[in-house]
C-alpha positions as CSV (number, residue, x, y, z in Angstrom):
1,M,-181.9,0.8,-47.4
2,L,-183.5,-2.5,-46.3
3,R,-187.1,-1.4,-46.1
4,F,-188.2,-3.2,-49.2
5,E,-186.1,-6.3,-48.5
6,Q,-187.6,-6.5,-45.0
7,E,-191.2,-6.2,-46.4
8,A,-190.5,-9.1,-48.7
9,W,-188.9,-11.2,-46.0
10,T,-191.9,-10.6,-43.7
11,G,-194.1,-11.9,-46.5
12,G,-192.1,-15.1,-46.7
13,L,-190.1,-14.2,-49.7
14,L,-186.5,-14.9,-48.4
15,H,-184.5,-15.1,-51.7
16,L,-184.4,-11.7,-53.3
17,A,-182.5,-10.0,-56.1
18,G,-182.0,-6.4,-56.8
19,V,-182.1,-5.5,-60.5
20,D,-181.0,-2.3,-62.3
21,E,-179.6,-1.1,-65.6
22,A,-177.1,1.3,-67.0
23,G,-177.1,3.0,-70.4
24,R,-180.6,3.7,-71.4
25,G,-179.9,7.2,-72.4
26,P,-176.6,7.2,-74.3
27,L,-176.3,7.5,-78.1
28,A,-173.9,4.6,-78.3
29,G,-173.0,1.3,-76.8
30,P,-175.1,-1.5,-75.3
31,V,-177.5,-1.2,-72.4
32,V,-176.3,-3.3,-69.4
33,A,-178.3,-4.8,-66.6
34,A,-177.3,-6.5,-63.4
35,A,-179.0,-8.7,-60.8
36,V,-177.6,-9.1,-57.3
37,A,-178.9,-11.6,-54.8
38,F,-177.5,-11.4,-51.3
39,D,-177.7,-14.1,-48.6
40,K,-180.3,-12.7,-46.2
41,D,-178.2,-13.1,-43.0
42,F,-175.2,-11.4,-44.6
43,L,-177.3,-8.5,-45.9
44,E,-178.9,-7.9,-42.5
45,A,-175.5,-8.1,-40.7
46,E,-173.5,-6.0,-43.2
47,A,-175.9,-3.3,-44.2
48,D,-174.4,-0.9,-41.7
49,K,-170.9,-2.3,-41.9
50,S,-169.1,-3.4,-45.1
51,L,-172.0,-2.2,-47.3
52,A,-172.4,1.2,-45.6
53,G,-172.4,3.9,-48.2
54,L,-173.6,1.7,-51.0
55,D,-176.0,3.8,-53.0
56,D,-177.4,4.6,-56.4
57,S,-174.4,4.5,-58.7
58,K,-175.2,8.0,-60.0
59,K,-174.6,9.4,-56.6
60,L,-171.2,7.7,-56.1
61,P,-167.9,9.0,-57.5
62,A,-166.1,6.7,-59.8
63,A,-163.6,5.5,-57.2
64,R,-166.4,4.5,-54.8
65,R,-168.2,2.6,-57.6
66,E,-165.0,0.7,-58.4
67,F,-164.6,0.0,-54.6
68,F,-168.0,-1.5,-54.2
69,H,-167.8,-3.3,-57.6
70,A,-164.7,-5.1,-56.4
71,L,-166.2,-5.8,-52.9
72,L,-169.4,-7.2,-54.4
73,S,-167.6,-9.3,-57.1
74,A,-165.4,-10.9,-54.4
75,C,-168.2,-11.5,-51.9
76,P,-169.1,-15.1,-51.4
77,H,-172.5,-14.1,-50.0
78,A,-173.7,-12.3,-53.2
79,R,-174.7,-14.0,-56.5
80,I,-174.4,-11.7,-59.5
81,G,-175.8,-11.8,-63.0
82,V,-174.8,-9.3,-65.6
83,A,-176.1,-9.1,-69.2
84,S,-176.6,-6.7,-72.0
85,A,-178.6,-5.9,-75.0
86,S,-176.6,-4.9,-78.1
87,V,-176.9,-1.8,-80.2
88,E,-178.5,-4.0,-82.9
89,E,-181.2,-5.2,-80.4
90,I,-181.8,-1.6,-79.2
91,D,-182.3,-0.4,-82.8
92,S,-184.6,-3.4,-83.7
93,L,-186.6,-3.6,-80.5
94,N,-186.5,-0.1,-79.1
95,I,-184.6,0.9,-75.9
96,L,-187.3,0.0,-73.4
97,R,-187.8,-3.6,-74.7
98,A,-184.0,-4.0,-75.1
99,T,-183.6,-2.9,-71.4
100,H,-186.2,-5.4,-70.3
101,L,-184.4,-8.1,-72.3
102,A,-181.1,-7.3,-70.6
103,M,-182.7,-7.4,-67.2
104,A,-184.3,-10.8,-67.9
105,R,-181.0,-12.1,-69.1
106,A,-179.3,-10.9,-65.9
107,V,-181.9,-12.4,-63.6
108,A,-181.8,-15.7,-65.5
109,Q,-178.1,-16.1,-64.6
110,L,-178.9,-16.4,-60.9
111,A,-179.0,-20.0,-59.6
112,P,-181.2,-20.7,-57.9
113,L,-183.6,-18.0,-59.2
114,P,-184.9,-15.6,-56.6
115,D,-188.4,-15.6,-55.2
116,L,-188.8,-12.0,-56.0
117,A,-186.8,-9.3,-57.9
118,L,-186.8,-5.8,-56.7
119,V,-186.4,-3.6,-59.8
120,D,-185.5,0.0,-60.1
121,G,-188.1,2.0,-62.0
122,L,-191.3,0.9,-63.6
123,P,-192.7,-2.7,-64.2
124,V,-190.6,-4.9,-66.5
125,Q,-191.9,-7.3,-69.1
126,G,-190.4,-10.8,-69.4
127,L,-188.6,-11.3,-66.2
128,P,-188.4,-15.0,-65.3
129,V,-189.5,-14.3,-61.7
130,P,-192.1,-12.1,-60.0
131,H,-191.0,-8.6,-59.4
132,R,-191.7,-5.4,-57.5
133,A,-191.0,-2.2,-59.4
134,I,-189.7,0.7,-57.2
135,V,-189.3,4.2,-58.6
136,G,-186.1,5.5,-57.1
137,G,-185.3,2.0,-55.9
138,D,-181.5,2.3,-56.4
139,A,-181.5,4.9,-53.6
140,A,-183.9,3.0,-51.4
141,S,-182.8,-0.7,-51.5
142,L,-179.3,-2.1,-50.9
143,S,-180.0,-4.9,-53.3
144,I,-180.9,-2.6,-56.1
145,A,-178.1,-0.2,-55.3
146,A,-175.7,-3.1,-55.6
147,A,-177.1,-4.0,-59.0
148,S,-176.8,-0.3,-60.0
149,V,-173.1,-0.3,-59.2
150,I,-172.4,-3.6,-61.0
151,A,-174.3,-2.4,-64.1
152,K,-172.7,1.0,-64.2
153,V,-169.1,-0.1,-63.8
154,T,-169.5,-3.0,-66.3
155,R,-171.0,-0.6,-68.9
156,D,-168.3,2.0,-68.3
157,R,-165.6,-0.6,-68.8
158,L,-167.3,-1.7,-72.0
159,M,-167.3,1.9,-73.3
160,V,-163.6,2.2,-72.6
161,Q,-163.1,-0.9,-74.7
162,L,-165.2,0.6,-77.5
163,A,-163.0,3.7,-77.3
164,A,-160.0,1.5,-78.3
165,D,-161.9,0.4,-81.4
166,Y,-163.3,3.9,-82.3
167,P,-160.8,6.3,-80.7
168,D,-162.0,9.5,-82.3
169,Y,-165.3,9.8,-80.4
170,G,-164.2,10.1,-76.8
171,F,-166.2,7.1,-75.5
172,E,-163.8,6.6,-72.6
173,R,-164.8,10.1,-71.3
174,H,-168.5,10.5,-72.0
175,K,-169.5,6.8,-72.1
176,G,-171.7,7.4,-75.2
177,Y,-173.9,10.1,-73.7
178,G,-174.8,13.1,-75.8
179,T,-172.2,15.5,-74.6
180,R,-171.0,18.5,-76.7
181,E,-167.8,16.6,-77.3
182,H,-169.7,13.6,-78.5
183,L,-172.1,15.5,-80.7
184,D,-169.2,17.5,-82.3
185,A,-167.4,14.2,-83.1
186,L,-170.6,12.8,-84.6
187,R,-171.1,15.8,-86.8
188,R,-167.5,15.7,-87.9
189,L,-167.1,11.9,-88.4
190,G,-170.6,10.5,-88.8
191,P,-171.8,7.5,-86.8
192,C,-169.7,4.4,-86.2
193,P,-171.1,0.9,-85.7
194,A,-171.3,1.4,-82.0
195,H,-173.9,4.2,-82.4
196,R,-177.6,3.6,-81.9
197,K,-179.1,4.5,-85.2
198,S,-182.6,4.6,-83.9
199,F,-181.8,7.5,-81.6
200,A,-182.7,10.8,-83.1
201,P,-179.4,12.7,-83.1
202,V,-177.7,9.7,-84.7
203,A,-180.5,9.0,-87.1
204,Q,-180.4,12.5,-88.4
205,L,-176.7,12.3,-89.0
206,T,-177.0,8.9,-90.6
207,L,-179.2,10.5,-93.3
208,E,-176.6,13.2,-93.8
209,F,-173.7,10.8,-94.2
């Protein structure tokens, strides 16, 4: 899980950040991105200790995600940036551009800025630093895995908050994804302000309502 970090360190790039997002696919809610920059010595020392088991957030049960979120948030050797792009930005820009915007906002919160960002997935436009895009990076880089967990837990908590505002959609359970429960609620109630009206299932229902 340190292969890509070690390659960057060998090339003289010592200050790195992992970057990932959560929430590209759902029909509702913002897309959230996180950037995590570890101190090099800490990451090397703790990769097989306190950070052992840190992985792509999709592979971790909720309790483990919460565990690592708390550990990372309290860690004095990790700098964290978290940002989002709103439903309105998703609808006006498209989900890819909105995701890139959230990532750029997250990286910009790190002070000082990293020498290089390791990003899960494909290349990103608009980041304030050079980056390396790694397909499957959240399962291959501890820095990206940390960002994956921070982004996922943050977004899940935002969706629970949205559930309090719009209690009939089940956001606290499906987090905005297009589950049968969610689609049934959409057909019954129509979209709410938290829904992405540019996404096809919501757009079709918007016309009906």
